[in-house]
ROSE-4610 file (N, C-alpha, C; in Angstrom, 1 decimal, always signed):
// ROSE-4610
residu = [M/M/M/P/P/P/D/D/D/Y/Y/Y/N/N/N/Q/Q/Q/V/V/V/L/L/L/T/T/T/P/P/P/G/G/G/D/D/D/I/I/I/E/E/E/D/D/D/G/G/G/K/K/K/L/L/L/N/N/N/A/A/A/V/V/V/I/I/I/E/E/E/I/I/I/P/P/P/E/E/E/G/G/G/S/S/S/H/H/H/L/L/L/K/K/K/I/I/I/E/E/E/Y/Y/Y/D/D/D/R/R/R/K/K/K/R/R/R/A/A/A/C/C/C/F/F/F/M/M/M/V/V/V/D/D/D/R/R/R/V/V/V/E/E/E/P/P/P/S/S/S/I/I/I/Y/Y/Y/A/A/A/K/K/K/P/P/P/V/V/V/N/N/N/Y/Y/Y/G/G/G/F/F/F/I/I/I/P/P/P/A/A/A/T/T/T/K/K/K/D/D/D/D/D/D/D/D/D/G/G/G/D/D/D/E/E/E/L/L/L/D/D/D/V/V/V/L/L/L/V/V/V/V/V/V/T/T/T/S/S/S/E/E/E/P/P/P/I/I/I/P/P/P/T/T/T/G/G/G/V/V/V/W/W/W/L/L/L/E/E/E/C/C/C/R/R/R/Y/Y/Y/I/I/I/G/G/G/V/V/V/L/L/L/K/K/K/F/F/F/E/E/E/D/D/D/D/D/D/G/G/G/E/E/E/G/G/G/D/D/D/H/H/H/K/K/K/I/I/I/V/V/V/A/A/A/V/V/V/P/P/P/S/S/S/D/D/D/D/D/D/R/R/R/D/D/D/G/G/G/G/G/G/D/D/D/A/A/A/I/I/I/S/S/S/S/S/S/L/L/L/K/K/K/D/D/D/L/L/L/G/G/G/E/E/E/R/R/R/W/W/W/Q/Q/Q/Q/Q/Q/K/K/K/L/L/L/V/V/V/E/E/E/H/H/H/F/F/F/T/T/T/H/H/H/Y/Y/Y/K/K/K/D/D/D/L/L/L/K/K/K/K/K/K/P/P/P/G/G/G/S/S/S/T/T/T/K/K/K/V/V/V/L/L/L/G/G/G/W/W/W/G/G/G/D/D/D/V/V/V/A/A/A/E/E/E/A/A/A/K/K/K/Q/Q/Q/V/V/V/I/I/I/E/E/E/E/E/E/S/S/S/I/I/I/L/L/L/R/R/R/Y/Y/Y/K/K/K/T/T/T]
num = [1/1/1/2/2/2/3/3/3/4/4/4/5/5/5/6/6/6/7/7/7/8/8/8/9/9/9/10/10/10/11/11/11/12/12/12/13/13/13/14/14/14/15/15/15/16/16/16/17/17/17/18/18/18/19/19/19/20/20/20/21/21/21/22/22/22/23/23/23/24/24/24/25/25/25/26/26/26/27/27/27/28/28/28/29/29/29/30/30/30/31/31/31/32/32/32/33/33/33/34/34/34/35/35/35/36/36/36/37/37/37/38/38/38/39/39/39/40/40/40/41/41/41/42/42/42/43/43/43/44/44/44/45/45/45/46/46/46/47/47/47/48/48/48/49/49/49/50/50/50/51/51/51/52/52/52/53/53/53/54/54/54/55/55/55/56/56/56/57/57/57/58/58/58/59/59/59/60/60/60/61/61/61/62/62/62/63/63/63/64/64/64/65/65/65/66/66/66/67/67/67/68/68/68/69/69/69/70/70/70/71/71/71/72/72/72/73/73/73/74/74/74/75/75/75/76/76/76/77/77/77/78/78/78/79/79/79/80/80/80/81/81/81/82/82/82/83/83/83/84/84/84/85/85/85/86/86/86/87/87/87/88/88/88/89/89/89/90/90/90/91/91/91/92/92/92/93/93/93/94/94/94/95/95/95/96/96/96/97/97/97/98/98/98/99/99/99/100/100/100/101/101/101/102/102/102/103/103/103/104/104/104/105/105/105/106/106/106/107/107/107/108/108/108/109/109/109/110/110/110/111/111/111/112/112/112/113/113/113/114/114/114/115/115/115/116/116/116/117/117/117/118/118/118/119/119/119/120/120/120/121/121/121/122/122/122/123/123/123/124/124/124/125/125/125/126/126/126/127/127/127/128/128/128/129/129/129/130/130/130/131/131/131/132/132/132/133/133/133/134/134/134/135/135/135/136/136/136/137/137/137/138/138/138/139/139/139/140/140/140/141/141/141/142/142/142/143/143/143/144/144/144/145/145/145/146/146/146/147/147/147/148/148/148/149/149/149/150/150/150/151/151/151/152/152/152/153/153/153/154/154/154/155/155/155/156/156/156/157/157/157/158/158/158/159/159/159/160/160/160/161/161/161/162/162/162/163/163/163/164/164/164/165/165/165/166/166/166/167/167/167/168/168/168/169/169/169/170/170/170/171/171/171/172/172/172/173/173/173/174/174/174/175/175/175]
x = [+83.0/+82.9/+81.7/+80.8/+79.7/+80.3/+79.5/+79.8/+79.4/+80.3/+80.0/+79.9/+79.9/+79.8/+78.5/+77.5/+76.3/+75.8/+75.1/+74.5/+73.1/+72.8/+71.5/+70.9/+69.6/+68.9/+68.1/+67.7/+66.8/+65.6/+65.0/+63.8/+64.1/+65.3/+65.6/+65.3/+65.1/+64.9/+63.5/+62.6/+61.2/+60.5/+60.8/+60.1/+60.7/+61.6/+62.1/+63.2/+63.7/+64.8/+66.1/+67.2/+68.5/+69.4/+70.5/+71.5/+72.6/+73.1/+74.1/+75.2/+76.5/+77.6/+78.2/+78.4/+78.9/+80.4/+81.0/+82.5/+82.9/+82.2/+82.5/+81.4/+81.5/+80.5/+80.3/+79.0/+78.7/+79.7/+80.3/+81.1/+82.6/+82.9/+84.3/+85.0/+86.3/+87.0/+88.1/+87.9/+88.8/+88.1/+88.9/+88.4/+88.6/+87.6/+87.7/+87.1/+87.8/+87.3/+87.4/+86.5/+86.6/+87.7/+88.7/+89.7/+89.4/+89.0/+88.6/+89.7/+90.9/+92.0/+92.4/+92.3/+92.7/+91.4/+90.2/+89.0/+88.9/+89.2/+89.1/+88.9/+88.5/+88.4/+89.7/+90.1/+91.4/+91.2/+92.0/+92.0/+92.8/+92.2/+92.8/+93.6/+92.9/+93.5/+92.8/+93.4/+92.7/+92.4/+91.1/+90.6/+90.7/+90.8/+90.7/+89.4/+89.5/+88.3/+87.1/+87.3/+86.2/+85.4/+85.9/+85.1/+84.7/+84.4/+83.9/+82.5/+82.3/+81.0/+79.8/+78.9/+77.6/+76.6/+76.9/+75.9/+76.7/+76.2/+76.9/+77.0/+78.2/+78.6/+79.1/+78.5/+79.0/+78.7/+78.5/+78.2/+77.1/+76.6/+75.6/+76.3/+76.4/+77.1/+76.5/+77.3/+76.9/+76.4/+76.9/+76.6/+77.8/+77.7/+78.8/+78.3/+78.8/+78.4/+79.2/+78.9/+79.7/+81.2/+81.6/+83.0/+83.7/+83.0/+83.6/+83.6/+83.2/+83.1/+81.7/+81.5/+80.2/+79.4/+78.1/+77.2/+77.2/+77.5/+77.5/+76.1/+76.1/+74.8/+75.1/+74.2/+74.2/+73.0/+73.4/+72.4/+72.1/+70.9/+70.5/+70.0/+70.7/+70.3/+70.5/+70.0/+70.2/+71.5/+72.3/+73.7/+74.6/+75.9/+76.8/+76.7/+76.8/+76.9/+78.3/+78.8/+80.3/+80.6/+81.9/+82.5/+82.2/+81.8/+81.7/+80.3/+79.4/+78.0/+77.3/+76.6/+75.7/+74.3/+73.5/+72.1/+71.2/+69.9/+68.9/+68.3/+68.1/+67.7/+66.5/+65.8/+64.8/+65.4/+65.5/+66.0/+64.9/+65.3/+64.3/+64.7/+65.8/+66.2/+67.6/+68.1/+69.5/+70.1/+71.3/+72.1/+72.8/+72.5/+73.2/+74.5/+75.6/+76.9/+77.9/+78.9/+80.1/+81.3/+82.3/+83.6/+84.6/+85.4/+86.3/+85.6/+84.4/+83.7/+82.9/+83.0/+82.4/+81.2/+80.1/+79.0/+79.4/+79.0/+79.3/+78.1/+76.9/+75.7/+75.8/+74.9/+74.8/+73.3/+73.0/+71.7/+71.4/+70.3/+70.0/+69.0/+69.3/+68.5/+68.3/+67.4/+67.2/+67.1/+67.4/+67.3/+65.8/+65.7/+64.3/+63.5/+64.1/+63.4/+64.1/+63.6/+64.1/+63.0/+62.9/+61.8/+62.0/+63.2/+63.6/+63.2/+62.4/+61.9/+62.2/+63.1/+63.4/+62.3/+61.4/+60.2/+59.3/+59.4/+58.5/+59.1/+60.3/+61.0/+60.7/+60.0/+59.8/+60.2/+60.7/+61.2/+62.3/+63.0/+64.0/+63.3/+62.1/+61.4/+61.3/+61.2/+61.1/+62.3/+63.5/+64.7/+64.9/+64.2/+64.2/+65.2/+64.9/+65.8/+67.2/+67.3/+68.6/+69.5/+68.9/+69.7/+70.3/+69.4/+69.8/+70.9/+70.8/+71.8/+73.1/+73.1/+74.3/+75.0/+74.3/+74.9/+75.5/+74.8/+75.3/+76.6/+76.6/+77.8/+79.0/+78.7/+79.8/+80.3/+79.5/+79.9/+80.5/+80.1/+80.6/+82.1/+82.4/+83.7/+84.6/+84.2/+85.1/+86.4/+86.6/+87.9/+88.7/+88.1/+88.7/+90.1/+90.6/+92.0/+92.9/+92.4/+93.2/+93.1/+91.9/+91.7/+90.4/+90.5/+89.3/+88.6/+87.3/+86.4/+86.3/+86.8/+86.7/+85.4/+84.6/+83.3/+82.2/+81.0/+79.9/+78.6/+77.8/+76.5/+75.5/+74.8/+73.9/+72.5/+72.2/+70.8/+70.3/+69.1/+68.5/+67.5/+67.3/+66.3/+65.4/+64.2/+63.2/+63.4/+62.5/+62.6/+62.7/+61.9/+61.9/+63.2/+63.8/+65.2/+66.2/+66.1/+67.0/+66.9/+65.7/+65.5/+66.2/+66.0/+66.6/+68.1/+68.7/+70.2/+70.6/+69.9/+70.3/+70.2/+69.1/+68.9/+70.0/+70.4/+71.4/+72.8/+73.0/+74.2/+74.3/+73.2/+73.1/+73.5/+72.9/+73.1/+74.6/+75.1/+76.5/+77.5/+77.1/+78.0/+78.0/+76.9/+76.8/+77.6/+77.9/+78.5/+80.0]
y = [+106.9/+107.3/+106.4/+107.1/+106.3/+105.3/+104.3/+103.3/+103.8/+104.3/+104.9/+103.8/+102.5/+101.4/+100.6/+101.3/+100.6/+99.9/+98.8/+98.1/+98.6/+99.0/+99.5/+98.5/+98.6/+97.9/+99.0/+98.8/+99.8/+100.1/+99.1/+99.4/+100.4/+100.6/+101.6/+103.0/+103.3/+104.7/+104.9/+103.9/+103.9/+105.1/+105.5/+106.6/+108.0/+108.0/+109.3/+109.8/+109.0/+109.4/+108.7/+109.3/+108.6/+109.2/+108.6/+109.1/+109.8/+110.9/+111.6/+111.9/+112.0/+112.4/+113.6/+114.7/+115.9/+115.9/+116.2/+116.3/+117.8/+118.6/+120.0/+120.9/+121.7/+122.7/+123.7/+124.1/+125.2/+126.4/+127.0/+128.1/+127.8/+126.5/+126.1/+125.9/+126.2/+125.9/+124.8/+124.2/+123.0/+121.8/+121.0/+119.7/+118.6/+118.4/+117.4/+116.1/+115.0/+113.7/+112.8/+111.8/+110.8/+109.8/+109.5/+108.5/+107.3/+106.2/+105.0/+104.3/+104.3/+103.6/+104.2/+105.5/+106.2/+106.5/+106.2/+106.5/+107.9/+108.9/+110.3/+111.1/+112.3/+113.3/+114.0/+114.1/+114.7/+115.8/+116.8/+117.8/+117.2/+117.1/+116.5/+117.7/+118.8/+120.0/+121.2/+122.4/+123.7/+124.2/+124.4/+124.9/+126.4/+127.0/+128.5/+129.0/+130.1/+130.5/+130.9/+131.2/+131.4/+130.2/+129.0/+127.8/+127.2/+128.0/+127.5/+126.8/+125.8/+125.0/+125.9/+125.9/+126.7/+126.0/+124.8/+124.0/+122.9/+122.5/+121.4/+120.2/+119.6/+118.5/+117.3/+116.1/+114.9/+113.7/+112.6/+111.3/+110.5/+109.5/+108.6/+107.3/+106.9/+105.7/+104.5/+103.5/+102.2/+102.3/+103.2/+103.4/+103.5/+103.2/+103.4/+103.9/+105.1/+105.7/+105.1/+105.5/+105.0/+105.2/+106.3/+106.6/+105.8/+104.9/+104.0/+104.6/+105.9/+106.5/+106.4/+106.8/+106.9/+107.9/+107.7/+108.7/+110.0/+111.1/+112.4/+112.9/+113.7/+114.4/+115.8/+116.7/+118.1/+118.4/+118.8/+119.1/+120.5/+120.9/+122.3/+122.7/+123.7/+124.2/+125.7/+126.4/+127.8/+128.2/+127.2/+127.5/+126.3/+126.5/+125.4/+124.3/+123.0/+121.9/+121.4/+121.3/+120.9/+119.6/+119.4/+118.2/+117.1/+115.9/+114.7/+114.5/+115.5/+115.3/+114.4/+113.5/+112.4/+112.9/+113.0/+113.4/+112.6/+112.6/+112.0/+113.1/+112.8/+113.7/+113.2/+114.1/+113.7/+114.1/+113.2/+113.5/+114.1/+115.2/+115.9/+116.0/+115.5/+115.5/+115.1/+115.2/+114.8/+115.7/+116.1/+116.8/+115.7/+115.5/+114.5/+115.2/+114.4/+115.0/+114.0/+114.5/+113.6/+114.3/+113.6/+114.1/+113.1/+113.7/+112.9/+111.7/+112.0/+111.0/+109.9/+110.0/+109.0/+109.6/+108.9/+109.4/+109.7/+110.9/+111.4/+112.2/+111.5/+112.2/+112.9/+113.9/+114.6/+114.6/+113.8/+113.8/+115.1/+115.7/+117.0/+116.6/+117.0/+116.6/+117.8/+117.7/+118.6/+117.8/+118.4/+117.6/+117.1/+116.0/+115.4/+116.3/+116.9/+117.8/+119.1/+120.0/+121.4/+122.3/+122.8/+123.7/+125.1/+125.4/+126.7/+127.0/+126.2/+126.4/+125.2/+124.4/+123.2/+122.2/+122.2/+121.3/+121.6/+122.9/+123.3/+122.9/+122.4/+122.1/+120.6/+120.4/+119.0/+118.6/+119.6/+119.4/+120.4/+120.2/+121.1/+122.5/+122.5/+123.7/+124.6/+124.1/+124.9/+125.6/+125.2/+125.9/+127.1/+127.1/+128.2/+128.0/+128.7/+128.6/+129.2/+130.2/+130.9/+129.9/+129.2/+128.2/+127.2/+126.7/+125.6/+126.2/+127.4/+128.0/+128.1/+128.5/+128.7/+127.3/+126.2/+124.9/+124.4/+124.7/+124.3/+125.1/+126.3/+127.2/+126.6/+126.3/+125.8/+124.5/+123.5/+122.2/+122.1/+123.1/+123.1/+123.7/+124.6/+125.3/+125.1/+124.3/+124.3/+123.7/+122.9/+122.4/+123.1/+124.2/+124.9/+125.3/+125.7/+126.1/+124.9/+123.7/+122.5/+121.7/+121.5/+120.6/+121.1/+122.2/+122.7/+121.7/+121.8/+120.9/+119.5/+119.2/+117.8/+117.5/+118.5/+118.3/+118.7/+118.0/+118.3/+118.1/+119.1/+119.0/+118.5/+117.4/+116.8/+117.2/+117.9/+118.3/+117.9/+118.1/+117.8/+116.7/+115.9/+114.9/+115.1/+114.6/+114.8/+113.7/+113.6/+112.7/+111.2/+110.9/+109.5/+109.2/+110.1/+109.9/+109.8/+110.6/+110.5/+109.1/+108.7/+107.4/+106.3/+106.3/+105.3/+105.3/+106.5/+106.6/+106.1/+106.4/+105.9/+104.3/+103.8/+102.3/+101.6/+102.2/+101.6/+101.6/+102.7/+102.9/+101.9/+101.7/+100.7/+99.3/+98.9/+97.6/+97.5/+98.6/+98.6/+98.4/+99.0/+98.9/+97.4/+96.7/+95.3/+94.3/+94.7/+93.7/+94.0]
z = [+121.3/+119.9/+119.2/+118.5/+117.8/+116.8/+116.6/+115.6/+114.2/+113.5/+112.2/+111.1/+111.5/+110.6/+110.8/+111.4/+111.7/+110.4/+110.5/+109.4/+109.1/+107.9/+107.5/+106.5/+106.4/+105.3/+104.6/+103.3/+102.7/+103.5/+104.2/+105.0/+106.1/+106.5/+107.6/+107.2/+105.9/+105.5/+105.0/+105.2/+104.7/+105.3/+106.5/+107.2/+106.7/+105.7/+105.3/+106.1/+107.0/+107.9/+107.7/+108.1/+108.0/+109.1/+109.4/+110.3/+109.5/+110.0/+109.3/+110.3/+109.8/+110.6/+109.9/+110.6/+110.1/+110.1/+108.9/+108.8/+108.7/+107.9/+107.7/+108.0/+109.0/+109.3/+108.2/+108.1/+107.1/+107.4/+106.4/+106.5/+106.6/+106.8/+107.0/+105.6/+105.5/+104.3/+104.6/+105.7/+106.0/+105.4/+104.7/+104.2/+105.3/+106.1/+107.2/+106.8/+107.1/+106.7/+107.9/+108.0/+109.1/+108.6/+109.4/+109.1/+109.9/+109.2/+109.8/+110.5/+109.9/+110.6/+111.9/+112.0/+113.3/+114.2/+113.6/+114.3/+114.9/+114.0/+114.3/+113.1/+113.3/+112.2/+111.9/+110.7/+110.3/+109.3/+109.3/+108.2/+107.1/+106.0/+104.8/+104.0/+104.0/+103.3/+103.7/+103.4/+103.6/+102.2/+102.0/+100.7/+100.7/+99.5/+99.5/+100.2/+100.9/+101.7/+100.8/+99.5/+98.6/+98.4/+98.7/+98.6/+99.9/+100.9/+102.1/+101.9/+102.6/+102.4/+102.7/+101.7/+101.9/+102.8/+103.2/+104.0/+104.8/+105.9/+106.6/+105.7/+105.8/+104.9/+105.7/+105.3/+106.0/+105.2/+106.0/+105.3/+106.0/+105.3/+105.8/+106.1/+107.4/+107.7/+107.0/+106.8/+106.3/+104.9/+104.1/+102.7/+101.9/+100.6/+99.7/+98.3/+97.9/+96.6/+95.5/+94.3/+93.1/+93.2/+93.9/+94.0/+95.1/+95.8/+96.8/+98.2/+98.3/+99.7/+100.2/+101.5/+102.0/+101.2/+101.2/+100.5/+101.3/+100.5/+101.1/+101.5/+102.5/+102.9/+103.2/+102.8/+103.0/+104.0/+105.2/+106.2/+106.4/+106.1/+106.1/+107.5/+108.1/+109.4/+109.4/+110.5/+110.6/+111.1/+111.6/+112.0/+111.8/+111.8/+111.5/+112.6/+112.2/+113.1/+113.2/+114.4/+114.6/+114.0/+113.7/+113.2/+114.2/+113.7/+114.6/+115.1/+114.9/+115.5/+114.6/+115.3/+114.7/+114.9/+113.8/+114.0/+113.1/+113.5/+112.6/+111.7/+110.5/+109.5/+108.7/+108.0/+107.0/+105.6/+104.7/+103.4/+102.6/+101.8/+101.0/+99.5/+99.2/+97.8/+97.6/+96.3/+96.0/+95.0/+95.2/+94.1/+93.4/+92.1/+91.3/+90.8/+91.0/+90.9/+90.5/+89.7/+89.3/+89.7/+90.2/+90.5/+89.8/+88.9/+88.1/+87.4/+86.9/+86.2/+87.0/+88.3/+89.2/+89.9/+90.1/+90.8/+92.2/+92.7/+94.0/+94.5/+94.6/+95.0/+96.3/+96.4/+97.7/+98.1/+99.2/+99.7/+100.5/+100.2/+100.9/+102.1/+103.3/+104.4/+105.4/+106.3/+107.4/+108.7/+109.8/+111.1/+111.3/+111.8/+112.0/+112.9/+113.9/+114.8/+114.9/+114.0/+113.9/+114.1/+115.3/+115.7/+115.3/+114.7/+114.3/+112.8/+112.3/+110.9/+110.0/+110.4/+109.5/+109.4/+110.4/+110.3/+109.2/+108.7/+107.6/+106.2/+106.2/+104.9/+104.6/+103.5/+103.1/+101.7/+101.0/+99.6/+99.3/+98.2/+97.7/+97.4/+96.9/+96.6/+97.8/+98.9/+100.2/+100.5/+99.9/+100.1/+99.2/+98.1/+97.1/+96.0/+94.9/+93.7/+94.0/+94.7/+95.0/+95.8/+96.8/+97.5/+96.6/+95.7/+94.8/+93.8/+93.4/+92.5/+93.2/+94.5/+95.3/+95.4/+95.6/+95.7/+94.4/+93.3/+92.0/+91.7/+92.0/+91.8/+92.6/+93.9/+94.7/+94.2/+94.0/+93.6/+92.1/+91.3/+90.0/+90.0/+90.9/+90.9/+92.0/+93.1/+94.3/+94.0/+92.9/+92.7/+91.5/+91.1/+89.9/+90.0/+91.2/+91.4/+91.4/+91.7/+91.7/+90.4/+90.0/+88.8/+88.1/+87.3/+86.6/+85.8/+85.9/+85.1/+85.6/+86.8/+87.3/+88.0/+88.2/+88.9/+87.9/+88.1/+87.2/+88.0/+88.0/+88.6/+87.5/+87.8/+86.8/+87.0/+88.1/+88.3/+89.7/+90.0/+91.3/+91.2/+92.2/+92.3/+93.5/+93.5/+94.6/+95.6/+96.6/+97.7/+97.2/+96.2/+95.7/+95.1/+94.3/+93.8/+94.9/+95.9/+97.0/+97.7/+97.9/+98.5/+97.7/+96.4/+95.5/+95.6/+95.6/+95.7/+97.0/+98.1/+99.4/+99.5/+99.0/+99.0/+98.2/+97.0/+96.2/+96.9/+97.7/+98.4/+99.6/+100.2/+101.3/+100.8/+99.7/+99.1/+98.6/+98.0/+97.6/+98.8/+99.9/+101.1/+101.6/+101.5/+102.0/+101.1/+99.8/+98.9/+98.9]
């Protein structure tokens, strides 16, 4: 099993790359989370199928976001990535997001070596406005049946903003 607690420094992301671990494959409506105590992935709950993840969803090891969890990552690929896969990515932006009033950013990334078209993606603009609208819709409403209004999309940030969020999360993890 990979060491999901590797130690990072802000300098580790200078080249625009980061490591990501996938928890939920694109298209799944299972809320899968890595359980550190058991050292395995577990199904936390089953979401309504209308809220299936529109993109691969996971975390960046050795980070901590404002909500106390690892920093979330959305990995864009042409097909779903299975749960538990560790991959190197290039970050291209950030979805600024709040869940129950706490910062819960989503770093947007693509695999570092994606010869099926991902290598041509270098910014959020390359994904298109419709893709961004779909993600805003999902993250605005995916908890509506359980707790309406508990999530809020605050907008998008570019590569520089993503880097800043990642660096802050690395430092927060170390303290």
